[in-house]
Structures are given as structure tokens and as C-alpha cells.
C-alpha positions in Angstrom: 85.8 41.9 -71.3 85.9 42.8 -75.0 83.1 42.1 -77.5 84.0 41.8 -81.1 81.7 42.2 -84.1 82.8 40.8 -87.5 81.8 41.7 -91.0 79.5 39.2 -92.6 81.1 36.8 -95.1 78.0 35.4 -96.9 77.4 37.2 -100.3 74.3 39.4 -100.1 74.3 39.5 -96.3 74.2 43.2 -95.7 73.2 43.1 -92.0 75.5 43.7 -89.1 75.2 42.2 -85.6 75.7 45.5 -83.8 74.6 49.2 -84.2 76.1 52.3 -82.5 73.2 52.7 -80.0 73.7 49.2 -78.7 77.5 49.7 -78.5 76.7 52.5 -76.0 74.5 50.0 -74.0 77.3 47.4 -73.9 79.9 50.0 -72.8 77.6 51.2 -70.0 77.4 47.5 -68.8 81.2 47.5 -68.4 82.2 45.9 -71.7 84.6 47.1 -74.5 83.6 46.8 -78.1 85.7 46.2 -81.3 84.1 46.4 -84.7 85.7 45.1 -87.9 86.4 47.8 -90.4 83.4 48.3 -92.7 81.3 45.8 -90.9 78.2 48.1 -90.9 78.7 49.9 -94.1 76.3 47.9 -96.2 73.6 48.4 -93.5 74.1 52.2 -93.3 76.2 52.2 -90.1 79.6 53.8 -90.7 82.9 53.2 -88.8 82.7 56.9 -87.7 79.3 56.3 -86.1 80.6 53.2 -84.2 83.7 55.2 -83.0 81.5 58.0 -81.8 79.5 55.5 -79.8 82.8 54.3 -78.1 83.8 51.3 -80.2 87.3 50.6 -81.5 87.6 49.9 -85.2 90.0 47.1 -86.0 91.4 46.4 -89.4 90.5 42.8 -90.1 88.7 39.6 -88.9 91.7 38.2 -87.1 91.9 41.4 -85.0 88.3 41.0 -84.0 89.0 37.4 -82.8 91.3 38.9 -80.2 88.0 39.6 -78.3 86.4 37.5 -75.6 83.0 37.4 -77.1 82.3 37.3 -80.9 79.0 38.5 -82.3 77.8 37.9 -85.9 74.6 37.6 -87.8 75.4 34.3 -89.5 78.0 31.8 -88.2 78.7 28.0 -88.4 76.0 26.3 -90.5 74.3 29.5 -91.4 77.3 30.4 -93.5 78.4 26.8 -94.2 80.6 27.7 -97.2 82.7 30.0 -95.0 82.6 28.0 -91.7 86.3 27.0 -92.0 87.4 30.6 -91.9 85.8 31.4 -88.5 86.6 27.9 -87.1 90.3 28.5 -87.6 90.1 31.7 -85.6 88.0 30.6 -82.7 89.8 29.6 -79.6 89.2 28.0 -76.2 87.6 30.3 -73.7 85.9 32.5 -76.2 82.1 32.9 -76.7 80.4 32.9 -80.0 76.8 34.2 -80.4 75.0 34.2 -83.7 72.4 32.5 -85.8 74.1 29.1 -86.6 71.4 26.9 -88.2 72.1 24.1 -85.6 69.0 22.0 -86.4 69.7 22.1 -90.1 73.6 21.7 -89.9 74.3 19.9 -86.6 77.5 18.4 -88.0 79.0 21.9 -88.5 78.3 22.6 -84.8 80.2 19.3 -84.0 83.1 20.5 -86.1 83.2 23.8 -84.1 82.9 22.2 -80.7 86.6 21.1 -80.3 87.7 24.8 -80.4 86.8 24.9 -76.8 84.6 28.0 -77.2 81.2 28.4 -75.7 78.8 28.6 -78.7 75.3 30.0 -78.5 72.6 29.8 -81.2 70.1 32.6 -81.3 67.6 30.4 -83.2 67.0 28.3 -80.1 65.9 31.0 -77.8 62.9 29.6 -76.0 59.5 31.2 -76.7 58.9 32.5 -73.2 57.9 35.9 -72.1 61.3 36.8 -70.6 63.0 36.0 -73.9 60.7 38.0 -76.3 63.1 40.9 -76.5 65.9 38.4 -77.6 63.9 36.6 -80.3 65.8 37.2 -83.5 63.6 34.7 -85.5 60.5 36.8 -84.8 62.2 40.2 -85.4 63.7 39.1 -88.7 60.5 37.3 -89.8 58.6 40.6 -89.3 60.8 42.2 -91.9 60.5 39.2 -94.3 56.7 39.3 -94.2 56.6 43.1 -94.9 59.2 42.8 -97.7 57.3 39.9 -99.3 54.2 42.0 -99.8 56.2 44.8 -101.3 57.9 42.4 -103.8 54.5 41.0 -104.7 53.0 44.4 -105.2 55.9 45.4 -107.5 55.6 42.4 -109.7 51.8 42.0 -109.8 50.3 43.7 -112.9 47.5 45.1 -110.8 47.2 47.5 -108.0 46.3 46.2 -104.5 43.5 48.6 -103.5 40.0 48.9 -104.9 39.7 52.3 -106.6 36.6 54.0 -108.0 37.7 56.4 -110.7 36.3 58.3 -113.6 37.8 55.7 -115.8 36.0 52.9 -114.0 36.2 50.8 -110.8 39.4 48.8 -110.2 38.8 45.7 -108.1 41.1 45.0 -105.2 43.8 42.3 -105.4 43.2 39.0 -103.6 46.1 38.0 -101.4 46.4 34.6 -99.8 48.9 34.0 -97.0 49.8 30.5 -96.1 51.3 30.2 -92.6 50.3 32.5 -89.8 53.5 32.9 -87.9 55.3 36.2 -87.4 56.1 36.6 -91.1 52.6 35.6 -92.1 50.9 38.0 -89.7 53.1 40.9 -90.9 52.3 40.0 -94.5 48.6 40.1 -93.7 48.9 43.4 -92.0 51.0 44.9 -94.8 48.8 43.6 -97.6 45.7 44.9 -95.8 47.2 48.3 -95.4 47.8 48.4 -99.2 44.1 47.8 -99.7 44.1 44.1 -100.7 41.4 41.6 -99.8 43.4 39.2 -97.6 42.8 35.6 -96.5 45.1 33.3 -94.6 45.5 29.7 -93.6 47.5 27.9 -90.9 47.3 24.3 -89.6 46.8 25.8 -86.2 43.1 26.7 -85.8 44.0 29.0 -82.9 45.5 31.4 -85.4 42.0 32.4 -86.6 41.6 35.2 -84.0 45.0 36.7 -85.0 44.1 36.7 -88.7 40.7 38.3 -88.1 42.1 40.9 -85.8 44.2 42.2 -88.7 41.2 42.3 -91.0 41.9 39.1 -92.9 39.6 36.1 -93.5 40.8 32.8 -92.0 40.5 29.9 -94.3 39.6 26.7 -92.5 40.4 23.3 -94.1 38.8 20.1 -92.8 42.1 18.3 -92.1 41.9 17.3 -88.4 45.0 19.3 -87.6 45.0 18.7 -83.8 48.6 18.4 -82.6 50.1 20.5 -85.4 51.8 22.8 -83.0 55.0 21.9 -81.0 55.8 23.1 -77.5 57.7 26.1 -78.8 54.7 27.5 -80.7 56.0 26.4 -84.1 54.2 24.2 -86.6 55.2 20.6 -86.4 56.0 18.3 -89.3 53.0 16.2 -90.3 52.9 12.9 -92.3 52.6 12.9 -96.1 49.0 11.9 -96.1 48.2 15.0 -94.2 50.2 17.2 -96.7 48.6 15.5 -99.7 45.1 16.3 -98.5 46.2 19.8 -97.5 47.6 20.5 -101.0 44.3 19.3 -102.6 42.2 21.6 -100.4 44.5 24.6 -100.8 44.5 24.4 -104.6 40.9 25.9 -104.8 41.9 28.9 -102.7 45.2 29.4 -104.6 43.3 29.3 -107.9 41.2 32.4 -106.9 44.2 34.4 -105.6 46.2 37.1 -107.4 49.0 36.8 -104.8 50.1 33.9 -102.7 52.6 34.4 -100.0 53.9 31.2 -98.3 55.7 31.2 -95.0 55.4 27.6 -93.7 58.6 26.3 -92.2 59.6 23.5 -89.8 62.8 24.3 -87.8 65.7 22.2 -89.2 63.4 20.4 -91.7 62.6 20.7 -95.4 59.8 23.2 -96.1 56.5 21.4 -96.6 55.3 21.5 -100.2 51.9 23.2 -100.1 51.4 24.6 -103.6 51.6 22.1 -106.4 52.5 22.7 -110.0 48.9 22.0 -110.9 47.8 24.7 -108.4 50.1 27.2 -110.1 48.8 26.3 -113.5 45.2 27.0 -112.3 46.1 30.6 -111.3 45.4 33.5 -113.6 48.3 34.7 -115.8 50.1 37.6 -114.1 49.5 36.2 -110.6 52.5 36.1 -108.2 53.8 33.6 -105.6 56.3 34.8 -103.0 57.8 31.7 -101.3 59.4 32.4 -98.0 60.2 28.7 -97.5 62.6 28.8 -100.5 65.7 28.5 -98.3 64.7 24.9 -97.3 63.3 23.7 -100.6 60.2 25.9 -100.9 56.5 25.6 -100.1 55.7 25.8 -103.8 56.7 22.8 -105.9 58.2 25.0 -108.7 60.2 27.4 -106.5 63.8 28.0 -107.3 65.8 29.5 -104.4 67.0 33.0 -105.1 65.4 33.0 -108.5 62.4 34.8 -110.1 60.8 32.5 -112.6 57.6 32.5 -114.7 55.6 29.3 -115.1 52.2 29.1 -116.6 52.2 32.9 -116.7 52.7 33.0 -112.9 55.7 34.8 -111.4 57.3 32.7 -108.6 59.8 34.4 -106.4 62.1 32.4 -104.1 63.9 34.9 -101.9 66.1 33.3 -99.1 67.2 36.3 -97.1 64.7 39.2 -97.3 65.8 40.9 -94.0 69.2 41.5 -95.7 67.3 43.6 -98.3 66.2 46.0 -95.5 69.6 45.9 -93.7 69.3 49.2 -91.7 66.3 48.2 -89.7 67.0 44.5 -89.8 70.3 45.2 -88.2 68.7 47.5 -85.6 66.3 44.8 -84.5 68.9 42.1 -84.6 71.4 44.2 -82.6 68.7 44.9 -80.0 67.9 41.2 -79.7 71.6 40.1 -79.4 72.4 42.9 -76.9 69.5 41.8 -74.6 70.7 38.2 -74.9 74.3 39.0 -74.1 73.4 41.3 -71.2 71.3 38.5 -69.7 74.6 36.8 -68.9 76.7 39.8 -67.9 77.0 40.5 -64.2 79.2 43.5 -63.1 81.1 43.5 -66.4 81.8 39.7 -66.4 80.1 36.9 -68.3 78.4 34.2 -66.3 77.1 31.2 -68.2 74.5 29.9 -65.8 72.8 26.8 -67.3 70.1 26.9 -64.7 68.7 29.8 -66.8 66.4 28.3 -69.4 67.5 30.9 -72.0 71.2 30.1 -71.5 70.6 26.3 -71.3 68.5 26.0 -74.5 70.8 28.2 -76.6 74.2 26.8 -75.5 75.4 24.3 -78.2 79.0 23.6 -77.2 81.2 24.2 -74.3 84.6 22.8 -73.1 85.3 21.1 -76.4 82.0 19.1 -76.5 78.5 19.5 -77.9 76.3 19.9 -74.9 72.9 20.7 -76.3 70.5 17.7 -76.1 68.7 18.6 -79.3 71.9 18.7 -81.3 73.3 15.5 -79.6 70.1 13.7 -80.7 70.5 14.9 -84.3 74.1 13.7 -84.4 73.4 10.3 -82.8 72.1 8.5 -85.9 75.3 9.3 -87.8 77.4 8.0 -85.0 75.8 4.5 -85.0 
């Protein structure tokens, strides 16, 4: 069987779904690999490096789609503006594996299903021990959290660490992280390493131990947040009364912070608004907000996606794809994840789609011309009535 890797279409997406080292792993498993010309260039992986690893370089996207299995970073709804291009190339019997934004763009998945291809979404990998090495959301969130701290440190007109110098003592910057998922934990660790005083908040009280283990202070708000975590370990959407009270209580902490990094996200939903315009106005001039929820509307009321704006003297950054700004290592982590995911279904050089395997069942969106994933079917159902 042949695995094909395409060049990403979305502007600014510098990652690639495969790296030379993982090509070697796939070949050892009995697979052949084709790479679209220049697919890894922006990430620092040359065609020559892929060839040396045993891959075949093909001239264009159409040639890649002669493969049995297609790998990419962003497909379907995750590159909605370009979805028609790939849909026209996909054929029955093929397999597509990528991040696809199925919960946010279920109708795009429905449009792909008639191709007859078996379509897998990496975002839906279950949070079980056996799937940890395949978890692209976690690996890419790690990079986003790290990068967010570096952006804040660059923009903030202060240094992060406390310094005692002959010219006087410089106080440490105060960093507040909202949302203690993978991105939040990495942001806490990175800010702490730079010498900042770090505090963090999450609706899940169980996160306290993780925050404190990294040297941060856990901020506890009296909100009665029992049931704020779903079965997959992600934060659940709460009602508006909950968020209103949460915003009020968060404002006092935001006011005292030099840097606020927000990471709160609900899969497939609009990001909850946690930092109001009034909270921003209460911050000291020169303060910085890095909003990692910007892609789905933002955790800060004033955030503009992919923009850096200044409001009330506060710089608000709304990056939507920070892993693509560190494409070499982001691609390395992504490629390792997708390789482990693919090889979980490869037996003696052949692909076996066994839906009794929880990982396979939960990530399989479409097969045989139909949407087969129960979560996507339920999202599509209201529109069909």
C-alpha cells in the first residue's frame, strides 16, 4: 500500500504531516511513501531528506492522490476554503487521515462522505492511555502554550524575572493563565522558567495539583463548577449565568496581571468569553493578553483573530495557529502522532479498519459513502429536520 503526503494549502500553514524519520518507520512496516514536491520545505524538511529516507517525490497534488492513504495536517473543515480541491481528488476505497474540524464543520464532512473514502479525524482520538502517543491535540497544544509565553515576553515592556542589580531591583512580571489544559500547563511551565510569578485558573478544581506541581498558584473561584469536565477530560460548555459570574470574579485577578494567557476551548463550540472589555480596561497600560481561543471567537471580548491590537493601552494578540510558527518541531510531533495512529491499523503491510478498536471507531467519520460517526450524525440531524 502507498501512503501519500500532500503540501498544505492553507496560507501560513507551514507544518507537514510526515518527516523523514517517520517515512523510514512506515517503510519498515511494509508501506510505500510518496511526498508532494516541496511539502516539507517550509518546515525545514527537504525533498532530498525525504528521498534519502526512502520516499518518492511526486510533482503535484494529483499525483499524491494516486496513493491508497492520504495524510495531511489540515483537511476538510480544517481548511474549509480549499475543501473542494481535495474533495475532487478523493476517490472510493482511499483513506484520508488528518485534522478535519468535524465538530465545528460537520457539513463539510457530509460533503466528503459520498466520495466513498474512509475518513479519519485525528481530533477525535479518545483520551485513553493506549492513544496518548497519537494525540495530536495535546502535542500541538504543547507548542501553542510555549509559543504564547514567548510572544507575551516579546511584547511586554517588562522583563519576566525579578532582578537585583546595581541600578535597583526589578520586580517579576505577573502571568495569569486561564485554562489548565495541555496548552495552559505548558504556558505555566514556560513562564515560570522565564522567572515570572505565575497563577492559573480552571473550572476543574482537580487541576490545582498540576498547577502547583509546576510552581504556579491555583486561583479558586467560588462558582460551584461540579460537572465542568466531560468524559474525555475536556472542559464542558456551561450556561450563561455561570460564565457571567465567572467573568466578574476573574476581572479582579486580570486587573493585577501583567500578562494574561487564555486557553479555554470547548471542542466544536464558540470559545467562552472570560475576559471582558471592562477587565481589559482595568489592566495597567503595557499589559498583554494572548488569546489562544481566538480561532473560535476568543476568550477575550476584544480579541480579533490573527490580529495584534491595542485597547486601553493593553496589547491583545489573537493567534489562531501558533504550532505553524514552530513548524519543524510541530511537524515532528504531528508526524509521530499520525504514524502511530496509522500503524495501529496496519497488519503485515495491509490496512485493517477494525471498528471494534475504540481508537478506530471514535475517529472514523465516513465510510462506504456515508457518515458513520454517531457524534457527527447527531450534529447533522437538526439541519435535516
